[in-house]
C-alpha positions in Angstrom: 0.0 0.0 0.0 1.3 3.4 -0.9 0.9 5.7 2.2 3.3 8.4 3.0 3.8 10.3 6.3 4.5 14.0 5.8 6.0 15.1 9.2 6.4 18.7 10.2 8.8 19.0 13.2 8.0 22.6 14.2 4.5 21.5 15.4 5.3 17.8 15.7 2.4 17.0 13.2 2.0 14.2 10.7 -0.3 14.5 7.6 -0.7 11.4 5.4 -0.8 11.0 1.6 -2.4 7.8 0.1 -2.5 7.1 -3.6 -3.8 4.2 -5.8 -4.6 4.1 -9.5 -4.8 7.8 -10.2 -6.8 8.6 -7.0 -5.4 10.1 -3.8 -6.5 11.0 -0.3 -4.9 13.4 2.2 -5.4 13.0 6.0 -5.1 16.0 8.3 -3.4 18.4 5.9 -1.5 21.4 7.0 -2.5 24.9 6.0 -0.1 25.2 3.2 -1.7 22.8 0.7 0.4 23.2 -2.5 2.9 20.4 -1.5 0.0 17.9 -1.5 -1.3 19.1 -4.8 2.2 18.9 -6.3 2.7 15.4 -4.9 -0.6 14.2 -6.5 0.3 15.8 -9.8 3.7 14.0 -9.8 1.7 10.7 -9.4 -0.8 11.8 -12.1 -3.4 11.4 -9.4 -6.5 13.4 -8.5 -7.1 14.1 -4.8 -10.5 12.6 -4.2 -10.9 12.9 -0.4 -9.6 15.0 2.5 -10.0 13.0 5.7 -10.1 14.9 9.0 -9.6 12.9 12.2 -11.2 15.6 14.3 -11.3 19.4 14.8 -7.7 20.1 15.5 -6.7 22.4 18.3 -3.0 22.8 17.8 -3.0 23.9 14.2 -5.3 25.2 11.5 -6.0 22.5 8.9 -5.7 23.1 5.2 -8.9 21.2 4.4 -10.8 24.2 3.1 -8.1 25.5 0.8 -7.3 22.0 -0.4 -10.9 21.2 -1.2 -11.3 24.5 -3.1 -8.1 24.0 -5.2 -8.5 20.2 -5.8 -12.2 19.6 -5.8 -11.8 16.9 -3.2 -14.6 16.1 -0.7 -13.9 16.8 3.0 -14.8 14.0 5.4 -15.3 14.0 9.1 -16.5 11.3 11.5 -19.9 11.0 13.2 -21.2 13.9 15.4 -18.9 16.5 13.6 -20.8 19.7 12.8 -18.6 21.9 10.6 -20.0 25.1 9.2 -19.1 24.3 5.6 -19.9 21.5 3.2 -18.5 18.1 4.3 -19.4 14.5 4.3 -20.2 13.3 7.8 -19.2 9.6 7.8 -21.2 7.0 9.6 -19.3 4.6 11.9 -17.9 1.9 9.7 -18.6 3.7 6.4 -16.1 2.9 3.7 -14.6 5.1 1.0 -12.7 3.9 -2.1 -9.4 5.4 -3.3 -8.3 3.4 -6.3 -7.9 -0.2 -5.2 -7.8 0.8 -1.5 -10.5 1.2 1.0 -10.7 3.7 3.9 -13.0 2.7 6.7 -14.1 5.2 9.3 -14.0 4.1 13.0 -15.7 6.5 15.3 -13.4 6.8 18.4 -14.6 9.5 20.7 -12.5 10.5 23.7 -9.9 13.1 22.6 -13.0 14.9 21.2 -16.5 13.7 20.6 -16.1 13.6 16.8 -12.6 11.9 16.9 -12.4 9.3 14.2 -9.7 6.9 13.1 -9.4 5.5 9.6 -8.5 1.9 8.8 -6.4 1.5 5.6 -7.4 -1.6 3.7 -5.4 -2.9 0.7 -6.8 -4.3 -2.5 -7.7 -7.6 -0.9 -9.4 -5.8 2.0 -6.6 -6.8 4.4 -6.0 -4.2 7.2 -2.6 -2.5 6.5 -2.7 0.4 9.0 -4.8 2.8 11.0 -4.6 6.5 11.0 -5.4 7.4 14.5 -5.3 11.2 14.7 -5.1 12.2 18.3 -6.8 9.1 19.6 -3.6 7.0 19.9 -0.1 8.2 19.7 3.2 6.2 19.9 3.6 5.8 23.7 0.6 7.8 24.7 -3.1 8.7 23.9 -4.8 12.0 23.2 -5.5 14.4 26.1 -9.3 14.4 26.9 -9.7 18.0 28.0 -9.5 20.1 24.8 -13.2 19.8 23.9 -14.3 21.2 27.2 -14.0 24.8 25.8 -16.8 24.0 23.4 -19.3 22.4 25.8 -20.1 23.0 29.5 -21.5 19.5 29.7 -18.2 17.8 28.9 -15.6 17.1 31.6 -12.2 15.6 31.1 -13.4 12.6 33.1 -16.3 12.0 30.8 -14.1 12.2 27.7 -11.5 10.0 29.2 -14.2 7.4 29.8 -15.2 7.6 26.2 -11.6 7.2 25.2 -11.2 4.1 27.3 -14.2 2.5 25.4 -12.8 3.6 22.0 -9.4 2.1 22.6 -10.6 -1.2 24.0 -13.6 -1.7 21.7 -12.4 -0.3 18.4 -8.6 -0.3 18.3 -7.1 -2.9 20.6 -9.1 -5.8 19.0 -7.3 -5.1 15.7 -4.4 -7.4 14.6 -1.1 -6.8 16.2 0.7 -6.3 12.8 -1.5 -3.2 12.0 0.7 -0.1 11.6 -0.3 2.8 13.7 0.0 6.2 12.0 -0.7 9.0 14.6 -1.1 12.7 13.9 1.6 13.8 16.4 4.9 12.9 17.9 7.1 14.1 20.8 6.9 17.9 21.4 3.1 18.2 20.7 0.9 19.5 23.5 -1.9 17.1 22.5 -0.4 14.5 24.7 2.0 14.2 27.7 4.3 11.2 27.0 4.7 10.8 23.3 7.6 8.9 21.8 10.0 10.4 19.3 9.0 7.5 17.0 6.2 8.4 14.7 4.9 5.0 13.6 4.8 1.5 15.3 2.9 -1.7 15.1 -0.3 -2.0 17.2 1.1 -5.1 18.9 4.2 -3.3 20.2 2.0 -0.4 21.4 -0.2 -2.9 23.3 3.0 -4.1 25.0 4.6 -0.7 25.7 1.9 2.0 25.8 0.7 2.5 29.4 -2.8 3.4 28.1 -3.2 0.0 26.4 -2.2 -2.1 29.4 -4.0 -5.3 29.6 -6.6 -5.7 32.4 -6.5 -1.9 33.0 -9.7 -0.8 34.8 -11.6 2.2 33.6 -10.8 4.2 36.7 -7.1 3.3 36.5 -7.1 4.5 32.9 -8.8 7.8 33.8 -6.5 8.4 36.8 -3.3 7.7 34.9 -4.4 9.7 31.8 -5.3 12.8 33.8 -2.3 12.7 36.1 0.2 15.4 35.3 -2.0 16.9 32.5 -0.9 20.5 32.1 -3.0 23.4 31.0 -3.4 23.4 27.3 -2.0 26.4 25.3 -4.3 29.4 25.1 -4.6 29.3 21.3 -6.0 25.8 21.2 -9.8 26.7 21.6 -9.3 29.5 19.0 -7.8 27.0 16.5 -10.7 24.6 17.1 -13.2 27.4 16.2 -11.2 28.3 13.0 -11.3 24.6 11.9 -15.1 24.4 12.6 -16.1 27.8 11.2 -13.6 28.4 8.4 -10.9 30.9 7.8 -9.4 33.1 5.1 -7.4 31.5 2.4 -3.6 31.2 3.0 -3.1 33.0 -0.3 -5.0 36.0 1.1 -3.0 35.9 4.3 0.3 35.8 2.5 -0.7 38.7 0.2 -1.4 40.9 3.2 1.5 39.8 5.4 4.3 39.8 2.9 4.3 43.6 3.1 7.8 45.1 3.4 7.8 48.3 5.5 10.5 51.0 5.7 11.6 51.9 9.2 9.4 54.9 9.6 6.4 53.0 8.2 7.1 50.1 10.5 7.4 52.4 13.6 4.2 54.2 12.6 2.3 50.9 12.1 3.4 49.7 15.6 2.3 52.9 17.2 -1.1 53.2 15.4 -2.2 49.6 15.6 -0.9 48.3 18.9 0.8 45.6 17.0 3.3 43.3 18.8 6.7 43.5 17.3 7.8 39.9 17.0 11.5 39.3 16.3 12.1 35.9 14.8 15.8 36.0 14.3 18.3 33.8 16.1 18.6 34.5 19.9 22.2 35.5 19.6 21.3 38.3 17.2 18.3 39.4 19.3 20.5 39.7 22.4 23.0 42.0 20.7 20.5 44.4 19.2 16.7 44.6 18.9 13.8 47.1 18.7 12.8 48.2 22.2 9.7 46.5 23.4 9.9 43.7 20.9 9.5 40.1 21.8 11.8 37.3 20.7 10.5 33.9 19.5 13.0 32.5 17.0 12.4 30.5 13.9 15.2 28.1 14.9 13.1 26.6 17.7 9.5 25.5 18.1 8.4 28.8 16.8 4.7 28.5 16.1 3.8 26.5 19.3 5.6 29.1 21.4 3.8 32.0 19.7 0.5 30.2 20.3 1.4 29.6 24.0 2.5 33.1 24.8 0.5 35.4 22.5 -3.0 35.0 23.9 -5.1 36.1 20.9 -4.7 34.8 17.4 -6.1 38.1 16.1 -3.3 40.1 17.7 -1.8 42.4 15.1 1.9 41.4 14.5 4.8 43.2 12.9 7.8 41.0 12.2 11.6 41.4 12.3 12.8 38.6 10.0 16.1 37.3 8.6 16.3 38.1 5.0 14.8 35.3 2.9 12.7 33.9 5.7 9.7 36.0 5.3 7.4 33.4 3.6 8.5 30.7 6.2 7.7 33.0 9.1 4.3 33.9 7.9 3.4 30.4 6.9 4.4 29.0 10.3 2.3 31.6 12.0 -0.7 30.8 9.8 -0.4 27.2 10.8 -1.5 28.1 14.3 -4.0 30.7 13.2 -2.0 33.9 13.6 -3.2 35.5 10.4 -3.0 39.2 11.4 0.5 40.0 10.3 0.6 43.6 9.1 4.1 43.4 7.5 7.8 43.1 8.2 10.8 45.4 8.6 12.2 45.8 5.1 16.0 45.2 5.3 15.8 43.9 8.9 17.4 45.4 12.0 20.2 46.9 9.9 17.8 49.4 8.2 16.4 50.3 11.7 19.9 51.2 12.9 20.7 53.0 9.7 17.7 55.2 10.2 19.1 56.2 13.6 16.4 54.6 15.6 16.8 53.4 19.2 17.8 49.8 19.9 18.1 47.7 23.0 20.1 44.7 24.1 20.0 41.9 26.7 23.0 41.3 28.9 24.2 37.7 28.5 26.9 35.9 30.3 28.6 32.5 30.3 27.7 30.0 33.1 31.2 30.5 34.6 30.6 34.2 35.0 27.3 33.5 36.7 29.1 31.5 39.3 31.3 34.5 40.0 28.6 37.1 40.1 26.1 35.5 42.5 28.7 34.6 45.1 27.7 36.6 48.2 25.2 38.6 46.2 21.9 38.8 48.1 20.2 40.6 45.3 20.6 37.7 42.8 17.7 35.5 41.8 18.2 32.6 39.4 15.1 32.3 37.3 14.7 28.9 35.7 12.3 29.0 32.7 12.2 25.2 32.1 9.2 23.0 32.6 8.5 21.8 36.2 9.4 18.2 35.1 12.9 19.4 33.9 13.4 21.4 37.1 12.7 18.3 39.2 15.4 16.3 37.5 18.1 18.9 38.4 18.3 22.6 39.2 20.4 25.3 40.9 19.8 25.3 44.6 17.4 28.1 45.6 16.4 28.8 41.9 13.0 30.2 41.2 11.2 28.0 38.7 8.6 29.7 36.5 8.1 27.7 33.3 8.0 29.9 30.2 4.5 28.4 29.5 3.3 30.0 32.7 4.9 33.4 32.5 1.6 35.3 31.7 -0.1 33.9 34.8 2.9 34.2 37.2 4.4 37.6 36.7 3.5 38.6 40.3 6.0 36.0 41.6 9.0 37.6 39.8 10.7 40.1 42.1 11.1 43.6 40.6 13.8 44.7 42.9 16.3 41.9 42.4 18.9 41.1 39.8 17.4 38.3 37.7 19.6 35.6 36.0 17.4 33.8 33.5 18.2 30.4 32.1 16.6 27.4 30.4 18.1 24.1 29.2 20.2 25.4 26.3 19.5 29.1 25.7 16.4 29.5 23.5 13.6 29.8 26.0 15.5 32.0 28.4 15.8 34.7 25.7 12.1 34.4 25.0 11.4 34.9 28.7 14.0 37.8 29.0 12.4 39.6 26.0 9.0 39.3 27.6 10.2 40.6 30.9 12.0 43.5 29.2 8.9 44.4 27.3 7.0 44.6 30.6 9.5 46.8 32.3 12.1 44.4 33.8 15.5 45.6 32.9 17.6 44.2 35.8 18.1 40.9 34.1 20.8 38.8 32.6 20.5 35.8 30.2 22.7 32.7 31.0 24.2 31.3 27.8 24.0 27.5 27.3 21.4 27.2 30.1 21.4 24.4 32.6 23.5 22.3 30.3 26.3 24.8 30.8 25.6 25.5 34.5 26.0 21.8 35.3 29.7 22.2 34.3 30.4 24.9 36.9 30.9 24.7 40.6 27.4 26.1 41.3 25.5 23.9 43.7 22.8 21.9 41.9 20.3 19.4 43.3 17.4 17.2 42.3 13.8 17.6 43.5 11.9 20.7 44.6 13.4 23.0 47.2 12.6 22.3 50.8 9.6 24.1 52.2 11.8 26.5 54.3 14.0 27.4 51.3 14.1 31.1 50.5 13.6 31.7 46.8 14.6 35.3 46.8 
């Protein structure tokens, strides 16, 4: 069977392309749809169907643009109620793509409309199953994302649905069936996903905690919900875009790829309240940036961090972009629903400087210098921006742990009258946090290069586990 996984690391998302005898199907397409059209054209195939496993929360699907450009039919599973034309499949309904058959399996739990798709070969043998966010490699989909759309749903109710779906629809399938999930490690749609992006169902039954034999319903619910963090703020907004529809990516690109001279850029920022988002490498941002701008670099998990930290997908944005990366930046923002890009600084930061405009910088030091500066310094606070789970595995004694994900809710915990030394694991997240702090009036801060990876190689005292209850953080 010809099925190809198309994996996008920035958002840890997998779309799928299936082709047989001049017909093709796309599963969970990303917003930029031309690559799928090109792939089908290379195979002399017509895209017949666009299968959606559910209303995605972590990205805006390309289903509408792809349907318009290819003439393909959009298919959702039972109970889905999109506000556009689509085929709502019945549980067990089959669709032909050349010699292959796609069979819908309604598997509520991650969301109520969640549906997996069995891939049957020309002899009707089961080859694989596209599981969406129902089953990952090493994990299953979190059951709390649909709560924003219904006051009647709870994560416990959805988890119970998921227990039924896994045990009644998926686990009875043959062990040699290949599992094709929609996400891998790094996605916020689960908590314990493997770096592997495919596996056999038999191996998952043996290794995935959620498929453990003889697991009771209550054990499943308890283990699934344990340690489930708060979903990013943009998730409910993306769900609504996927249900209601959105502007064509072509329209978004036409508006966003708008080069602005320094004076035009500054005027637009002042008149629109736009956030100036600097997407260059963190080393460049540290040396020189527009005052008040926020750094989130293209070299990291750019789109998910924008979605986690910028609360409203409608927020106007003005971009500072490395030359030649304009299309990439706008595309990656559009993947998570940030469509209101007003333009970018033509010529980059160099033209801003050449125009004689003010710039700012962030003090940044090596871990060895941190060791020297905080000795006998009562005004020093080490601010650890890593996740709590990372902090627990090892941290500087007396460090204050505020994960970057939580910065918007926990500003009050950051002392304004202390010297802040900000670090993460390797140096990306700490610059994001430092830029946010500076944009909100914190200037007594220093970024620690190489993060905790570098700190571990100094004489600074580190430990494992949370600080004792009587430990002073400041």
